[in-house]
N, C-alpha and C positions, 0 to 999 in steps of 0.2 A: 501462116499452118495448112503445111504439105501434108505431112500426117498426121490429120485432124485423129484417128481410130486408135495413137498408142496414146494419145490428152485423153478420151473420151474411158481409158481405162484406167486412166489416174485418180480424173475424176468420176471415178464410181458410179458410171451411165446419168451423171445431174445434167450435161448438156442438152442443147436442146435449139438447132441452129434455126438465126433466123434472119439469115442474111448471107450476101459470099459478094464478095468485091475482091476487085483487081486494084492491089499496089504493087508499084517496080513491077512490072510480071508475075505479080507472086499472084498468089488469092487467097484470100482474109476471110473465113469462113466466124458469123457472129455470132455471137450465141443471145441468149434472152439468160438475165438478171433472175436470181433466185431470190432478192432482196431481203440478203442474208442479214447483211451491216458488217458484214469483215471486213469493206472496204474500207467506211468511218474511221474502223475501233484504230487502224495503219495511219489509215492519213494524217500527218504535221499540222496540217492546216483546218482539218475541221474542229470543231469546237461547237455542243448541243446551243441550238439559241445564235451562233452567227447567220451571221448573212451566207457564208458560205453553206452551200449546200450540200457538200461535196462528190465526187466520182460516180456513186450512183444515180446521183442530176444530171449527170455529164451525159451518161449512154442514153436515159433515157431520152434525153435531149433532142441528141441525134438521131432517135428512131421518131422521135411522134415530128421533128423537124421534115424526113422523108416521107414518111406520110404524111402531110399534110401539105395541097397547095396554098391556104391560105392563111393569114397568119402569122407565114413564119418567120416575118421585120418582128411578128412579138415577142417570137418565140429566141431568135437568134441577140434578141435585145434583151434578155432575161436570164439564157445562160448564158450572155454575156457581165450578169451584174452581179448572179446568184454563182459562179462558177472560175470561169476564166482573167473575173478580175483577180482572184485569190489561191486562185492552183501555181503554184513552186515545182511543182511536175516531178516530183520526187517517184512518180510511180511504184511505192508501196501498194496500191491499190491493186494494181494486177499481180506481185508476185503474190499476193496472199489470196486472189480469188477463188475460190473453187471451181467456176467454169471457168477460167482464164481467159475473160472479158481483157481486150486489146480495149483497156481503155483510152491507151493513145490515140490509137483510131480517132474512136470518138469523137476526143480533144482536138484530132489535127481538122478535121470534118467540119464541127463548127465553130473551130477558132475564123475557119473563111466562108462558115455562110453573110447572108446579107440579108 
């Protein structure tokens, strides 16, 4: 995300940065999820009541995992059970997100979590 200003205009001021990561020499700005549920609506793997919690869970897991010093193993195990085991990485969640959260970044970080 090199020019977040133009995305902010597109998102109509909904973006709330919460962290900045360096990725391949570029910086990625992480934004706070609005919990609107659009990602769940378009996700081909999500269905209400299933064991798959959806993209919203991946982003929240990543934020919690990075803010915790204890229980990281439990967070990673829960993520793997309720997200990683079911996600096909269609990334329609990223396309529809009103604040353009890069779910793939959260997925990649959490998939490496131990």
